[in-house]
Every structure is written in structure tokens, then in C-alpha cells.
C-alpha positions as CSV (number, residue, x, y, z in Angstrom):
1,M,0.0,0.0,0.0
2,A,1.1,3.7,-0.5
3,T,1.5,6.2,2.4
4,A,1.5,10.0,1.7
5,V,4.1,12.0,3.5
6,Q,3.8,15.9,3.6
7,R,7.0,17.9,3.6
8,E,7.5,21.7,4.4
9,P,8.3,24.4,3.7
10,A,9.0,23.9,0.0
11,G,5.7,23.0,-1.3
12,I,3.9,19.8,-1.1
13,S,5.4,16.6,-2.3
14,V,4.2,13.1,-2.1
15,D,6.5,10.2,-1.6
16,Y,5.3,6.6,-2.1
17,V,6.7,3.9,0.2
18,N,5.9,0.3,-0.6
19,E,4.9,-1.6,2.5
20,P,3.6,-5.2,2.6
21,D,-0.1,-5.6,2.8
22,A,-1.4,-6.6,6.3
23,S,-2.9,-9.8,5.0
24,S,0.5,-10.7,3.4
25,R,2.3,-10.0,6.7
26,S,-0.2,-12.1,8.5
27,H,0.2,-15.0,6.1
28,S,4.0,-14.8,6.1
29,G,4.0,-14.9,9.9
30,K,2.0,-18.0,10.0
31,G,4.4,-19.8,7.6
32,T,7.3,-18.8,9.7
33,E,5.7,-20.2,12.8
34,A,4.8,-23.5,11.1
35,C,8.3,-24.2,9.8
36,P,9.7,-25.7,13.1
37,G,6.7,-28.0,13.5
38,L,7.1,-29.3,10.0
39,K,10.8,-30.1,10.6
40,L,9.8,-32.0,13.8
41,V,7.3,-34.1,11.9
42,R,10.0,-34.9,9.3
43,V,12.5,-35.9,11.9
44,V,10.0,-38.2,13.6
45,A,9.0,-39.7,10.3
46,V,12.6,-40.3,9.3
47,S,13.4,-41.8,12.7
48,F,10.5,-44.1,12.5
49,G,11.5,-45.2,9.0
50,L,15.0,-46.0,10.2
51,L,13.7,-48.0,13.1
52,C,11.5,-50.0,10.8
53,I,14.5,-50.7,8.5
54,L,16.6,-51.7,11.5
55,Q,13.8,-54.1,12.8
56,V,13.5,-55.8,9.4
57,T,17.3,-56.1,9.1
58,L,17.5,-57.6,12.6
59,N,14.7,-60.1,11.8
60,V,16.4,-61.2,8.6
61,C,19.8,-61.6,10.4
62,L,18.2,-63.7,13.2
63,R,16.6,-66.0,10.6
64,V,19.7,-66.3,8.5
65,F,22.3,-66.7,11.3
66,V,20.4,-68.1,14.3
67,Y,17.4,-70.3,13.4
68,P,17.8,-71.7,9.9
69,P,21.2,-73.3,10.4
70,A,20.0,-75.8,13.0
71,E,16.7,-76.4,11.1
72,N,18.5,-76.7,7.8
73,K,21.1,-79.0,9.3
74,L,18.4,-81.2,10.7
75,K,16.6,-81.4,7.4
76,E,19.9,-82.2,5.6
77,L,20.7,-85.0,8.0
78,T,17.3,-86.5,8.0
79,D,17.0,-86.3,4.2
80,Q,20.4,-88.0,3.9
81,Y,19.6,-90.8,6.4
82,F,16.0,-91.3,5.1
83,K,17.5,-92.4,1.8
84,Q,19.5,-95.1,3.8
85,G,16.3,-96.4,5.5
86,W,16.5,-94.5,8.8
87,V,13.5,-93.2,10.6
88,Y,13.3,-90.0,12.7
89,L,11.8,-90.1,16.2
90,H,12.7,-87.1,18.3
91,P,15.5,-86.7,19.3
92,G,17.3,-89.3,17.2
93,L,17.3,-91.5,14.1
94,Y,16.5,-95.2,14.1
95,Y,17.4,-98.0,11.7
96,V,15.4,-101.2,11.6
97,S,17.2,-104.2,10.1
98,S,15.6,-106.2,7.3
99,T,17.6,-109.4,8.3
100,S,18.2,-111.2,11.5
101,N,21.5,-111.9,13.4
102,T,23.0,-112.6,16.8
103,W,23.0,-109.8,19.4
104,H,26.8,-109.2,19.0
105,E,26.6,-109.2,15.2
106,S,23.7,-106.9,15.3
107,R,25.5,-104.5,17.5
108,K,28.5,-104.7,15.2
109,D,26.3,-103.6,12.3
110,C,25.1,-100.6,14.3
111,L,28.6,-99.6,15.2
112,Q,29.5,-99.7,11.5
113,R,26.7,-97.3,10.9
114,Q,28.2,-95.0,13.5
115,A,25.3,-95.8,15.8
116,D,24.5,-98.5,18.5
117,L,21.7,-100.8,19.5
118,V,18.7,-98.8,20.7
119,V,18.7,-97.6,24.3
120,I,15.1,-97.2,25.5
121,N,14.7,-94.1,27.7
122,T,11.1,-93.2,26.9
123,K,7.7,-94.8,26.5
124,E,7.7,-93.5,22.9
125,E,10.9,-95.5,22.1
126,Q,9.4,-98.6,23.8
127,D,6.3,-98.3,21.7
128,F,8.4,-97.8,18.6
129,T,10.2,-101.1,19.1
130,R,6.9,-103.0,19.3
131,K,5.2,-101.7,16.3
132,F,7.1,-103.8,13.8
133,N,5.7,-107.1,15.1
134,R,9.1,-108.7,15.2
135,F,11.5,-110.1,17.8
136,I,14.0,-107.3,18.0
137,W,17.3,-106.9,19.8
138,I,17.7,-103.9,22.0
139,G,20.8,-102.5,23.5
140,L,20.4,-104.1,27.0
141,F,22.6,-106.9,28.3
142,N,23.6,-108.5,31.5
143,N,27.1,-107.3,32.5
144,T,29.0,-110.4,33.6
145,K,31.3,-108.3,35.7
146,T,28.7,-106.4,37.7
147,R,25.9,-108.9,37.2
148,R,23.6,-105.9,36.5
149,W,21.5,-105.1,33.4
150,T,23.3,-102.4,31.5
151,W,22.7,-100.4,28.4
152,V,25.3,-100.3,25.6
153,D,26.1,-96.7,26.4
154,G,27.2,-97.7,29.9
155,T,24.2,-96.5,31.8
156,P,22.4,-98.8,34.3
157,L,18.9,-99.9,33.8
158,T,16.4,-97.7,35.7
159,K,13.1,-97.9,33.8
160,S,12.2,-101.4,32.5
161,Y,9.5,-103.0,30.4
162,W,10.0,-106.7,31.2
163,G,7.4,-109.1,30.1
164,P,5.4,-111.3,32.5
165,E,7.8,-113.2,34.8
166,E,10.9,-111.8,33.0
167,P,13.8,-111.8,33.3
168,N,13.8,-115.5,34.2
169,N,17.2,-116.7,33.0
170,L,15.9,-120.0,31.8
171,E,19.2,-121.1,30.2
172,N,21.2,-121.1,33.5
173,N,23.0,-117.8,33.4
174,S,23.3,-117.7,29.6
175,E,20.4,-115.4,28.9
176,L,22.5,-112.3,29.0
177,C,20.9,-110.3,26.1
178,V,17.5,-108.7,25.8
179,E,15.0,-108.7,23.0
180,S,11.6,-107.1,22.5
181,R,9.5,-110.2,22.0
182,F,5.9,-109.6,23.3
183,F,5.1,-106.9,20.8
184,N,1.4,-107.0,21.5
185,Q,2.0,-106.0,25.1
186,D,3.3,-102.7,26.6
187,N,5.9,-104.7,28.6
188,S,7.6,-106.6,25.8
189,W,11.2,-107.4,27.1
190,N,12.6,-110.9,27.3
191,D,16.0,-112.1,28.4
192,I,17.5,-114.6,26.0
193,G,20.8,-116.1,24.8
194,C,22.9,-113.7,22.8
195,T,23.5,-116.3,20.0
196,N,19.8,-116.4,19.0
197,K,19.0,-114.5,15.8
198,N,16.7,-111.5,15.8
199,F,16.1,-108.4,13.9
200,W,17.6,-105.3,15.5
201,I,17.2,-101.5,15.8
202,C,20.1,-99.1,15.7
203,E,19.9,-95.7,17.3
204,K,21.9,-92.6,16.3
205,N,21.6,-89.4,18.3
206,L,21.5,-86.2,16.3
207,A,24.2,-83.6,17.3
208,L,23.2,-80.2,15.8
């Protein structure tokens, strides 16, 4: 807008001075006040975006470097052994023979497979040995030195599944090995001479 200024004594003259319109000043002031708020919003938005990226990166790293290796290794191992006839039952692998042999020869076969005759620690393992409807060697024997029933891994027998009136040692101290015989019963174990021929189950623990 223009403002008239009167000057004296030399006549009257009018000078024009350009000043911003009041509405313009008001609008400009509002813009200046809003600027810091806009910057704050931008900072918050950028920070949130960076946090999201960091979270996604962390999740990916955990999946790649923590969880999958164990899972992938388990899958690779099981796939490899499945092709050789092994069966997975947590937490190990089991091989069921297709032929019969003595207890010692059966154990020898397991050792050659980098395993050993099955050690039954759980009810699930016990049920597993029964479901094949065969007489099967397990990794339990009578230690002639201690005269105690011992597992092939050296641990003593604590939980047993002896069949009715077993062990009875019918062969005068020569029934030193154990088979799973009564497969239609929960308690299926029978002591028997080690030179008898049965099928067998090897057990391999998975080390991840």
C-alpha cells in the first residue's frame, strides 16, 4: 500500500513507500511459525522409518544366522539318512534291520553305521520297538562283571519293560541279552541267549 508524506516548507510533495499488505504480513508470519513444526514431523517420520528398517534387518539376520542353520542341518541330516532307511523319532534316528542276526553281530552292524543298538529311555521309544511285530534286539545286556543289566552306552537300567515273569534266565546264566518279544504288550522285554538271531534296531543321536 502507499503512504502519503507531507514535507514543508518547499511546497507539497508526495513520496510513495511500498509496504507489505497486512494480509500478506499475517500469512507470512503463519508460515514462519509452522516451519519448526514441519521439521519436527519430518524428523519423527525419518526416525520411525530408520527403526522399521533396523527391525527388518534384525529379523532377517536372526533368521539367517540363528534359526535356519539348525533347522537346515536337521533337514539335511534327516534327508540323507532317510535315503538309507533310517526313521526319525525325536530326538534321534533309528534304523530297523531287514535281516536277523545274533546280538553281537547286530551291535557290530550298528557300530559300523556310527550308531549303536537302541537304548530305550522313553515310552515312545518302547512303543516304537513294538510296532514292527518282530522279535528285536535292543541295547540291553547283563554285564557279567557287575551282574547288572546295563545299556550299551554304559548307563544302568532304571526304567524297564519286562514281560510277565521276566527276566527268568531259563538257560542257566546264559540269557545275557534282551529282545523285544511280546510286541502285543506294553511290557515286551525278554532275556534270551545272545546267540539267538533276531532283527535289531540301531539308534543314532543327532548332534546339531
